[in-house]
C-alpha positions as CSV (number, residue, x, y, z in Angstrom):
1,M,19.6,9.8,-2.6
2,D,17.9,13.2,-2.2
3,S,14.2,13.5,-1.3
4,V,13.2,14.2,-5.0
5,C,14.9,11.1,-6.2
6,T,13.4,9.1,-3.3
7,T,9.9,10.3,-4.0
8,Q,10.3,9.6,-7.7
9,K,11.6,6.1,-7.1
10,A,8.7,5.4,-4.6
11,N,6.2,6.7,-7.2
12,E,7.7,4.3,-9.8
13,V,7.5,1.4,-7.4
14,A,3.9,2.3,-6.7
15,R,3.0,2.5,-10.4
16,G,4.6,-0.9,-11.1
17,I,2.7,-2.5,-8.2
18,A,-0.6,-0.8,-9.3
19,R,-0.1,-2.3,-12.8
20,L,0.6,-5.7,-11.3
21,F,-2.5,-5.5,-9.2
22,A,-4.6,-4.2,-12.0
23,R,-3.7,-7.3,-14.1
24,N,-4.9,-9.4,-11.2
25,D,-8.1,-7.4,-10.8
26,I,-6.9,-5.7,-7.6
27,W,-7.6,-2.0,-7.6
28,S,-5.6,0.2,-5.3
29,L,-5.4,3.8,-4.1
30,A,-2.1,5.6,-3.2
31,E,-1.6,7.4,0.1
32,M,-4.7,6.1,1.8
33,P,-5.2,7.6,5.3
34,L,-6.0,5.1,8.0
35,R,-8.2,5.6,11.1
36,N,-5.1,5.3,13.4
37,G,-3.5,8.4,11.8
38,R,-1.1,6.4,9.6
39,R,-1.1,6.6,5.8
40,A,-0.8,3.4,3.6
41,D,1.4,3.9,0.6
42,L,-1.0,1.7,-1.4
43,M,-4.3,0.2,-0.2
44,G,-6.5,-2.0,-2.5
45,V,-9.2,-4.5,-2.7
46,D,-9.0,-7.8,-4.4
47,P,-11.8,-9.6,-6.3
48,K,-13.0,-11.3,-3.1
49,G,-13.3,-8.0,-1.2
50,R,-10.1,-8.5,0.8
51,V,-8.0,-5.5,1.8
52,I,-4.4,-5.3,0.8
53,I,-1.8,-2.8,2.0
54,V,1.6,-2.2,0.5
55,E,4.3,-0.3,2.4
56,I,6.9,1.0,-0.1
57,K,10.6,1.4,0.8
58,V,13.3,2.6,-1.6
59,Q,16.1,3.2,1.0
60,R,17.6,0.7,3.4
61,G,17.7,3.3,6.2
62,D,14.1,4.1,5.8
63,L,13.2,0.4,6.0
64,L,15.4,-0.2,9.1
65,G,14.1,2.9,10.9
66,D,10.4,2.1,10.2
67,G,8.9,1.1,13.5
68,K,5.4,2.0,12.5
69,W,4.6,-0.6,9.9
70,P,2.9,-3.1,12.3
71,D,0.3,-0.4,12.8
72,Y,-1.0,-1.3,9.3
73,L,-1.7,-4.9,10.0
74,D,-5.0,-4.2,11.8
75,F,-6.4,-2.6,8.6
76,C,-5.7,-5.3,6.0
77,D,-6.1,-9.0,5.2
78,R,-2.8,-9.0,3.4
79,F,0.3,-6.9,3.8
80,F,3.2,-6.5,1.4
81,W,6.5,-4.7,1.3
82,G,7.1,-3.0,-2.1
83,V,10.7,-2.4,-3.1
84,P,12.6,-1.5,-6.2
85,P,14.9,-3.9,-8.1
86,G,18.3,-4.2,-6.6
87,F,17.0,-3.3,-3.1
88,D,18.7,-5.3,-0.3
89,R,15.8,-7.4,0.9
90,S,17.7,-9.4,3.5
91,P,16.2,-7.4,6.4
92,L,12.7,-8.5,5.3
93,E,13.7,-12.1,6.1
94,G,14.5,-11.2,9.7
95,E,12.1,-11.9,12.5
96,G,11.6,-8.2,13.2
97,F,9.9,-7.8,9.8
98,R,7.7,-10.8,10.3
99,P,8.0,-12.7,7.1
100,D,5.3,-15.1,8.3
101,C,2.7,-12.4,7.7
102,C,4.3,-10.1,5.1
103,G,4.7,-10.5,1.4
104,V,7.3,-8.9,-0.8
105,I,6.8,-7.3,-4.2
106,V,9.6,-5.9,-6.4
107,A,8.6,-3.3,-8.9
108,D,9.8,-0.6,-11.1
109,G,7.9,2.1,-13.1
110,Y,6.6,-0.5,-15.6
111,D,5.7,-3.6,-13.7
112,G,6.0,-5.7,-10.5
113,E,6.5,-9.2,-9.4
114,I,5.4,-10.9,-6.2
115,L,8.5,-12.6,-4.8
116,R,6.8,-13.7,-1.6
117,P,3.0,-14.0,-1.4
118,A,1.4,-12.3,1.6
119,P,-0.3,-14.8,3.8
120,L,-4.0,-14.2,4.5
121,H,-4.8,-12.9,7.9
122,P,-8.5,-12.2,7.6
123,L,-10.0,-9.1,9.2
124,A,-13.3,-9.5,11.0
125,A,-16.1,-9.0,8.5
126,A,-17.4,-5.9,10.1
127,R,-13.9,-4.3,10.2
128,R,-13.3,-5.2,6.5
129,K,-16.6,-3.6,5.6
130,V,-15.6,-0.4,7.3
131,E,-12.2,-0.3,5.6
132,V,-13.6,-1.1,2.1
133,E,-16.2,1.6,2.5
134,R,-13.6,4.2,3.7
135,L,-11.4,3.2,0.7
136,A,-14.3,3.6,-1.7
137,R,-15.4,6.9,-0.4
138,T,-11.8,8.3,-0.5
139,A,-11.4,7.1,-4.1
140,L,-14.7,8.6,-5.1
141,R,-13.9,11.9,-3.4
142,R,-10.6,12.1,-5.2
143,A,-12.2,11.3,-8.5
144,T,-14.9,13.9,-8.0
145,V,-12.4,16.6,-7.0
146,A,-10.1,15.7,-9.9
147,A,-13.1,16.2,-12.3
148,D,-14.4,19.3,-10.5
149,P,-11.9,21.1,-8.2
150,Q,-14.7,23.3,-6.9
151,C,-15.9,20.3,-4.8
152,A,-12.7,20.2,-2.8
153,P,-14.0,22.1,0.2
154,W,-16.7,19.5,0.8
155,G,-16.4,16.1,2.4
156,T,-13.5,14.7,4.4
157,P,-10.2,15.5,2.7
158,D,-7.7,12.7,2.8
């Protein structure tokens, strides 16, 4: 699969997950930079203010070669893998992918389904507050710049 197809497939999975989340009053933002230099594919907040991160994989090799995903766990209350239909999910059942703390969502460009719920691993309240505020400020900056591109030079770009 070439990089254009991979990106398109990942965008479709992200859209399906965002729709699943929206139906459940979870609002998310794509490509959210984290304070450790990583970038979450999707990061959202549920109705109780808990932070959710989704790491999207559309190629087996990308999944198997991803050693950075545990770096996301310090920034969320729940972590999910997001994959397209037909994706070989067997590696996600292995100990190296910690099924005890990671959920699995299968999604296409239209919808998504949680196949394995992500267990709650609560962040400290102060940490959650910082992450929710960063997420809100990033979302507001993106909305402002989308409405008025002249604002792009100001604030912290994501």
